Backbone bond lengths (Angstrom), bond angles and torsions (degrees), N, CA, C in turn:
res aa  C-N    CA-C-N  psi(-1)  N-CA   C-N-CA  omega(-1)  CA-C   N-CA-C  phi
1 M - - - 1.477 - - 1.433 109.50 -
2 T 1.352 114.14 135.32 1.482 122.61 -176.13 1.602 104.09 -95.69
3 V 1.303 112.74 137.17 1.426 118.88 173.86 1.465 110.31 -106.19
4 A 1.315 118.99 127.10 1.503 121.72 -177.70 1.456 105.17 -74.55
5 P 1.375 116.40 140.25 1.405 119.10 178.31 1.550 113.75 -69.30
6 S 1.309 120.73 144.28 1.435 123.00 179.49 1.510 108.57 -65.63
7 P 1.348 113.59 150.75 1.485 116.36 174.34 1.516 110.85 -59.30
8 R 1.302 111.51 144.24 1.502 117.10 178.90 1.571 107.03 -78.99
9 E 1.219 112.67 168.36 1.504 118.99 170.53 1.531 109.79 -122.56
10 V 1.256 111.90 143.03 1.535 117.58 176.44 1.438 106.92 -112.43
11 F 1.371 116.85 133.67 1.432 121.59 -177.02 1.606 103.91 -108.32
12 I 1.318 113.27 115.30 1.477 119.29 174.08 1.500 106.86 -95.25
13 Q 1.290 116.54 116.86 1.517 120.31 -173.57 1.440 110.94 -101.23
14 G 1.276 118.17 142.73 1.478 126.25 -178.35 1.507 113.31 -76.90
15 V 1.356 113.41 38.95 1.482 118.80 174.79 1.478 108.22 -131.94
16 T 1.343 117.20 129.15 1.412 120.00 178.74 1.463 115.34 -68.16
17 Q 1.361 119.72 170.38 1.488 120.54 -177.41 1.483 110.69 -67.16
18 D 1.341 119.46 -20.04 1.453 121.75 175.40 1.539 114.85 -96.00
19 G 1.363 115.59 15.82 1.410 120.91 174.12 1.541 117.38 85.17
20 R 1.352 119.08 8.60 1.498 117.38 -177.69 1.508 105.74 -88.27
21 T 1.338 112.25 152.46 1.577 114.99 171.61 1.518 107.37 -75.61
22 F 1.273 112.71 135.41 1.428 118.49 -178.10 1.694 110.16 -80.22
23 R 1.306 111.88 141.68 1.423 117.41 178.02 1.507 112.76 -122.16
24 P 1.302 121.11 153.82 1.444 130.31 12.31 1.480 110.10 -77.12
25 S 1.326 115.97 161.56 1.446 120.80 -176.21 1.607 113.99 -60.74
26 D 1.315 115.05 -24.54 1.512 116.30 -178.28 1.584 109.20 -100.51
27 W 1.266 118.89 26.25 1.416 119.93 -179.86 1.540 115.08 -60.44
28 A 1.281 117.80 -35.39 1.517 122.46 -177.60 1.566 107.44 -69.85
29 E 1.276 117.53 -42.43 1.550 119.57 177.18 1.487 112.48 -66.53
30 R 1.336 118.08 -33.40 1.475 122.78 176.09 1.456 110.50 -67.07
31 L 1.305 116.92 -48.39 1.486 120.29 -176.42 1.512 109.98 -66.02
32 A 1.313 117.35 -46.91 1.454 121.22 176.90 1.551 111.89 -58.96
33 G 1.332 113.68 -40.19 1.489 117.36 -177.27 1.492 108.82 -68.62
34 A 1.338 122.39 -34.19 1.434 122.22 173.91 1.557 112.36 -62.27
35 M 1.307 116.28 -25.28 1.483 119.00 -176.51 1.543 109.75 -101.48
36 S 1.277 121.27 8.71 1.507 125.23 -169.29 1.530 108.66 -69.22
37 C 1.335 123.12 -17.68 1.421 121.47 179.22 1.525 113.03 -83.60
38 F 1.332 115.36 -9.49 1.544 116.30 -178.71 1.584 105.13 -94.56
39 R 1.307 110.12 101.89 1.505 115.24 -177.24 1.538 107.31 -146.75
40 P 1.303 119.57 160.17 1.471 123.41 175.84 1.558 109.54 -52.13
41 G 1.311 109.37 126.24 1.487 114.16 178.79 1.513 113.54 89.05
42 G 1.342 118.36 -2.01 1.390 125.33 176.99 1.534 111.59 87.60
43 A 1.329 116.96 -172.53 1.439 119.92 -176.34 1.522 111.45 -66.67
44 R 1.321 115.30 141.90 1.434 117.68 175.98 1.604 107.85 -81.91
45 L 1.325 114.74 147.20 1.406 121.20 172.34 1.538 116.53 -115.38
46 G 1.183 123.44 157.21 1.436 128.42 178.41 1.543 113.46 95.20
47 P 1.282 113.17 -169.27 1.531 119.57 -171.90 1.593 110.40 -58.16
48 G 1.289 116.39 133.32 1.446 120.62 176.05 1.528 110.50 85.06
49 A 1.328 122.18 -1.23 1.386 124.02 -172.71 1.556 111.45 -64.70
50 H 1.264 117.94 -22.45 1.541 122.13 -179.89 1.517 109.03 -86.39
51 I 1.367 122.02 -4.09 1.379 121.29 -178.77 1.510 112.07 -95.73
52 G 1.296 118.46 129.52 1.451 121.97 177.57 1.483 115.19 108.74
53 Y 1.298 116.20 159.75 1.480 122.70 -176.61 1.549 109.27 -104.93
54 S 1.270 113.83 158.40 1.474 115.57 173.03 1.534 109.83 -71.86
55 P 1.338 120.26 145.68 1.455 117.88 177.39 1.547 112.34 -71.23
56 Y 1.375 116.88 -5.84 1.390 122.43 179.43 1.556 113.44 -84.35
57 C 1.376 113.48 -18.35 1.502 119.95 -169.26 1.524 107.91 -151.04
58 V 1.358 115.06 93.37 1.523 120.77 -167.14 1.581 109.00 -122.14
59 P 1.322 115.27 127.18 1.496 120.71 178.50 1.596 104.42 -77.55
60 T 1.283 112.29 145.08 1.517 120.37 175.31 1.497 110.30 -159.29
61 V 1.306 116.31 176.32 1.440 121.07 174.94 1.533 104.69 -126.67
62 I 1.334 115.92 127.37 1.433 123.27 177.48 1.549 108.30 -123.11
63 N 1.301 112.37 124.61 1.517 119.65 -177.66 1.595 112.31 48.84
64 G 1.299 114.16 39.90 1.459 119.40 177.81 1.572 113.93 80.68
65 V 1.273 117.76 5.90 1.433 122.35 -178.17 1.481 113.18 -112.32
66 K 1.349 120.26 120.40 1.417 120.98 178.08 1.556 110.97 -62.57
67 C 1.349 114.21 137.98 1.417 120.07 -172.43 1.545 110.35 -143.16
68 V 1.281 121.73 154.96 1.367 124.23 161.68 1.469 113.29 -115.23
69 I 1.252 122.80 129.06 1.443 123.90 179.86 1.495 106.25 -102.50
70 V 1.378 111.47 121.11 1.442 118.97 -174.82 1.597 107.74 -114.88
71 N 1.363 114.51 117.31 1.378 117.22 -178.99 1.567 110.74 -80.99
72 E 1.386 115.65 133.89 1.416 117.83 -172.88 1.544 113.10 -63.25
73 E 1.302 116.52 -12.42 1.490 118.80 175.57 1.519 109.89 -57.74
74 L 1.361 117.87 -30.85 1.430 123.14 179.14 1.614 109.03 -52.58
75 R 1.250 115.17 -38.07 1.501 121.22 -178.74 1.504 106.89 -60.86
76 R 1.252 121.16 -42.71 1.442 127.45 -174.57 1.543 108.28 -67.69
77 I 1.365 116.95 -51.68 1.436 120.42 -170.29 1.533 109.30 -80.27
78 E 1.363 119.12 -30.46 1.500 115.86 177.16 1.503 109.05 -154.97
79 P 1.246 116.07 93.26 1.522 123.10 -175.06 1.526 112.92 -59.58
80 M 1.276 117.55 -29.05 1.425 119.46 178.60 1.526 114.69 -73.70
81 A 1.326 113.86 -32.71 1.486 117.42 174.43 1.565 109.25 -72.16
82 W 1.267 114.34 -36.92 1.592 119.05 178.14 1.583 105.34 -61.95
83 D 1.322 115.87 -49.59 1.499 119.75 175.86 1.481 113.75 -53.25
84 F 1.292 114.05 -45.84 1.460 120.87 179.61 1.533 113.82 -53.14
85 V 1.234 113.25 -49.74 1.484 124.22 -175.11 1.509 109.00 -68.21
86 M 1.364 116.20 -48.41 1.460 119.73 -179.63 1.499 109.30 -69.22
87 N 1.291 125.46 -38.35 1.437 125.26 172.55 1.491 115.41 -61.55
88 F 1.377 114.53 -34.67 1.425 120.73 174.43 1.543 112.33 -55.38
89 A 1.400 110.31 -48.51 1.500 119.47 -179.75 1.451 109.01 -63.16
90 R 1.341 118.01 -47.95 1.489 121.49 -176.76 1.530 109.08 -61.36
91 D 1.342 115.93 -56.21 1.490 122.20 -174.31 1.514 111.48 -56.38
92 N 1.266 118.63 -28.88 1.468 127.24 -178.37 1.529 112.16 -96.82
93 N 1.344 115.55 3.05 1.502 119.28 175.92 1.595 113.44 59.07
94 L 1.343 113.72 33.72 1.442 120.42 -174.08 1.526 109.49 -85.06
95 Q 1.275 115.18 153.05 1.526 121.50 178.84 1.502 107.25 -78.07
96 V 1.340 121.07 132.26 1.367 124.60 -179.56 1.593 108.22 -126.63
97 A 1.302 114.65 135.43 1.521 119.40 177.27 1.518 110.56 -131.24
98 D 1.329 110.35 133.48 1.538 117.27 175.18 1.531 106.32 -82.17
99 A 1.295 109.37 148.63 1.561 113.87 178.37 1.547 106.93 -152.87
100 C 1.309 112.31 164.83 1.497 118.31 172.78 1.465 100.97 -141.68
101 L 1.321 117.84 107.78 1.498 122.15 179.74 1.486 108.54 -82.64
102 L 1.385 109.08 139.93 1.404 119.08 177.04 1.468 111.08 -93.84
103 P 1.330 121.95 146.72 1.465 123.74 -179.96 1.480 106.84 -60.42
104 D 1.331 116.52 152.32 1.506 122.72 176.58 1.466 110.02 -60.14
105 G 1.367 115.44 134.86 1.438 123.63 176.50 1.599 115.15 79.41
106 K 1.288 113.53 2.84 1.526 116.57 177.85 1.636 105.88 -105.10
107 Q 1.229 112.29 142.08 1.462 119.97 175.66 1.500 110.50 -133.78
108 T 1.346 114.35 141.47 1.441 118.09 -177.24 1.524 103.22 -74.40
109 P 1.459 113.38 153.79 1.517 116.49 172.31 1.437 116.18 -69.84
């Protein structure tokens, strides 16, 4: 039985290639907010639909650096949204790191 690999995650870091902190300070929340409609089952409708981020594009802070974690699954469900996020990182000269997070408590052999 073949197991399909889990989608990778891309970490867009709020640090430019030359080491400067990216501004404005709420850039991660803005970027993730723009992607909030891309979620499993499509955009939510009704009360509270505007609240919350897509699981494919989540703002966070890692080691004191604002980041947006973008799940590669976004590329499959909406290639233009993926391109938008990746072009944002490129156009703003932000550091980007590929990763594949392992589930908690699991270790590779």
